[in-house]
C-alpha positions as CSV (number, residue, x, y, z in Angstrom):
1,M,0.2,-29.5,-27.3
2,W,0.2,-30.7,-23.7
3,D,3.6,-29.3,-23.0
4,M,2.9,-26.0,-24.8
5,I,-0.2,-25.5,-22.6
6,R,1.9,-26.2,-19.4
7,R,4.7,-23.9,-20.5
8,A,2.3,-21.1,-21.6
9,A,0.4,-21.3,-18.3
10,A,3.7,-21.0,-16.4
11,V,4.3,-17.7,-18.1
12,I,0.7,-16.4,-17.6
13,R,1.0,-17.4,-13.9
14,L,4.0,-15.1,-13.6
15,S,2.3,-12.2,-15.3
16,P,-1.5,-12.6,-15.3
17,S,-2.4,-9.2,-16.7
18,G,-1.5,-7.2,-19.7
19,D,-1.3,-8.0,-23.4
20,D,0.7,-11.2,-23.3
21,P,-1.8,-13.3,-21.4
22,Y,-4.4,-12.1,-23.8
23,A,-2.3,-13.1,-26.8
24,I,-1.3,-16.5,-25.3
25,T,-4.8,-17.5,-24.4
26,E,-6.1,-16.4,-27.8
27,I,-3.5,-18.7,-29.5
28,L,-4.3,-21.7,-27.3
29,H,-8.0,-21.1,-27.7
30,E,-7.7,-21.1,-31.5
31,A,-5.5,-24.2,-31.5
32,L,-7.8,-26.2,-29.3
33,G,-10.7,-25.0,-31.3
34,G,-9.2,-26.4,-34.5
35,R,-8.6,-23.0,-36.1
36,M,-4.8,-23.5,-36.3
37,T,-2.5,-26.4,-36.1
38,A,-0.3,-27.2,-33.1
39,D,2.8,-26.3,-35.2
40,E,1.2,-22.9,-36.1
41,A,0.4,-22.3,-32.4
42,A,3.9,-23.2,-31.4
43,K,5.3,-20.7,-33.8
44,K,2.9,-17.9,-32.7
45,L,3.5,-18.7,-29.0
46,S,7.3,-18.4,-29.6
47,G,6.7,-14.9,-30.9
48,V,5.0,-13.7,-27.7
49,R,7.4,-11.4,-25.8
50,S,7.0,-12.9,-22.4
51,I,7.4,-16.5,-23.7
52,S,10.5,-15.7,-25.7
53,A,11.9,-13.9,-22.6
54,Y,11.2,-16.8,-20.3
55,Y,12.1,-19.7,-22.5
56,R,15.3,-19.7,-24.5
57,D,14.2,-22.5,-26.9
58,P,11.2,-21.9,-29.0
59,M,7.9,-23.6,-28.4
60,R,7.6,-26.9,-30.2
61,Y,4.8,-29.3,-30.7
62,T,6.0,-32.5,-29.0
63,A,3.0,-34.6,-28.1
64,D,-0.8,-34.6,-28.3
65,I,-3.0,-34.1,-25.4
66,P,-3.7,-37.5,-23.8
67,N,-7.2,-38.8,-24.5
68,T,-8.1,-38.9,-20.8
69,A,-7.3,-35.2,-20.5
70,T,-8.6,-33.8,-23.7
71,A,-11.9,-32.5,-22.2
72,F,-10.0,-31.1,-19.2
73,A,-7.5,-29.3,-21.5
74,V,-10.2,-27.7,-23.7
75,Y,-12.3,-26.7,-20.7
76,A,-9.3,-25.3,-18.8
77,V,-7.9,-23.3,-21.7
78,N,-11.4,-21.9,-22.4
79,G,-11.7,-21.0,-18.7
80,L,-8.3,-19.3,-18.8
81,Y,-9.3,-17.5,-22.0
82,D,-12.5,-16.2,-20.4
83,A,-10.8,-15.2,-17.1
84,V,-8.2,-13.1,-19.0
85,R,-10.9,-11.3,-21.0
86,W,-12.9,-10.7,-17.8
87,G,-9.8,-9.2,-16.1
88,D,-10.1,-11.6,-13.2
89,T,-6.4,-11.8,-12.4
90,A,-6.9,-14.1,-9.3
91,L,-8.8,-16.6,-11.4
92,V,-6.2,-16.3,-14.2
93,Q,-3.4,-17.1,-11.7
94,D,-5.4,-20.0,-10.2
95,I,-6.2,-21.7,-13.5
96,A,-2.6,-21.0,-14.8
97,Y,-1.3,-22.5,-11.5
98,V,-3.2,-25.7,-12.1
99,L,-2.2,-26.0,-15.7
100,S,1.5,-25.2,-15.1
101,S,1.5,-27.8,-12.3
102,L,0.3,-30.7,-14.4
103,P,2.6,-33.6,-14.8
104,E,4.2,-34.9,-17.9
105,R,1.8,-36.4,-20.4
106,D,2.8,-40.0,-19.7
107,M,2.1,-39.6,-15.9
108,L,-1.6,-39.3,-16.7
109,R,-1.7,-43.0,-17.5
110,D,-1.4,-43.7,-13.7
111,A,-4.8,-43.7,-12.0
112,H,-3.3,-42.7,-8.6
113,T,-1.5,-39.7,-10.2
114,V,-4.7,-38.6,-11.8
115,H,-6.6,-39.0,-8.5
116,E,-3.9,-36.9,-6.7
117,I,-4.0,-34.1,-9.4
118,N,-7.8,-33.9,-8.9
119,R,-7.5,-34.0,-5.1
120,V,-4.6,-31.5,-4.8
121,Y,-5.3,-29.0,-7.6
122,I,-8.8,-29.2,-9.1
123,T,-11.1,-29.9,-6.2
124,P,-9.6,-27.0,-4.0
125,L,-9.9,-24.6,-6.9
126,N,-13.6,-25.4,-7.5
127,T,-14.2,-25.3,-3.7
128,R,-12.4,-21.9,-3.4
129,Y,-14.7,-20.3,-6.0
130,G,-17.8,-22.2,-4.9
131,R,-18.5,-23.3,-8.5
132,H,-17.3,-25.7,-11.2
133,I,-14.2,-23.9,-12.6
134,L,-12.4,-26.9,-13.9
135,P,-13.5,-30.5,-14.5
136,E,-11.7,-33.4,-13.0
137,I,-9.3,-35.2,-15.3
138,A,-10.7,-38.6,-16.2
139,G,-8.8,-41.5,-14.9
């Protein structure tokens, strides 16, 4: 699920408005909400036009979200989902940028890496908007 979120966010970042970001965030929102399995989400994401155009290989479920980042992933996807529905393309791009910039799942085991992600990506986003947009990743 972690890799699917990162890849989907990269596509949304390239095209933050229109029908595809709406469809992508809807699928991620349902998957993280437990209303569909990760395999079902991967299959649905692979059918979204912009994802199939950007990635030659279909989306696949490869790894769970790390425990330290579960709350972050759910909160971030919900924030992205809301921003798409509000039509706030700047916020959509900013959240998608953070999500697409996240490291591989295994890198989140390193406390220094987690600290740097929070310092470089999450804190500046929250400061830019003057409110709590994304939580820090637990480290």
